[in-house]
N, C-alpha and C positions, 0 to 999 in steps of 0.2 A: 367689272361689277355692273350688274343690271341697273338701269336708270332708276327704277322704282326703289331698289334697295339703297342706292346711293342717295337718292333724295330723302328717304326716311332717315338714313344715318346722319346726313347733314342737318336735317330739320332738328333732330334730337340734340346734336352738338351745338346748334345755334340756340335752342331753347334752354339748354343747361349752362350756356356761357363758355363751353369748351372751345367753340369757334365764335368769338364775339363779332358783332356787326359794327365795328368801329373803324372802318377803313379810313385812312388819312389822305387818300388821294395819291400816295406814293406806291406805285405799282411798277415792278420791273418784270419784264418778260424776256426770256431767252431759252436757249437750249437746255434741256434737263441734264442734270449731272448725277442722277441716281438717288437723289434725296427722296424720301418717302412723302407722299402727298398727305397733307393734314386731313383731307376729306375722306379719301378712299383707302389710304394706307399702302397703296402700291407705289413702287419706285417710279420716278419720272425719268424716263430714259433719254439719252441724247437725241433720239429721233422725235421726241415730243417737246412741246412748248411748256415751260415751267413759269408759273406766275409767282412772284415773291411780293407779298403784301406786308408792309410794316404797319402795325396797329398803333393807336395812340398810346397804348400801354407799353410799347416797345417790343411786344411779341411779334415774331415774324411767322407768317403762314406761307407755306409753299404748296401750290396747287397745280394740278393739271388744268389745261384750258377749260375743259368741260366741267370739271369740279368747281372751278372758279365761277363759272356761269350759274351752276346750281346753288352755290353759296350765296351769290348776289341775289338770286331769285328768292331764296328762303329768307334772307335778310329783309328784302323789300316786302315780302308777305308778312313777316313778323311786325314790321313797322306799320303796315297798313292796318293791322289788327289793334294796335295800341292807340 
């Protein structure tokens, strides 16, 4: 997915609460197992790093490394506007 499209998708998901910005500090990273990324929707393959984030609500997000970076940036941007 192109960076511009990914960023727009993640921004919308953050703004609507579909991907909340409530990271608890518990982040696990490891080899992907084929789970679909919450941000881009593509599978995270064993050759890619998968980030697993547990939110305070108990929801778990699984993201590619780059998707995780975009999510954090969009959360920071949203926080700066509030």
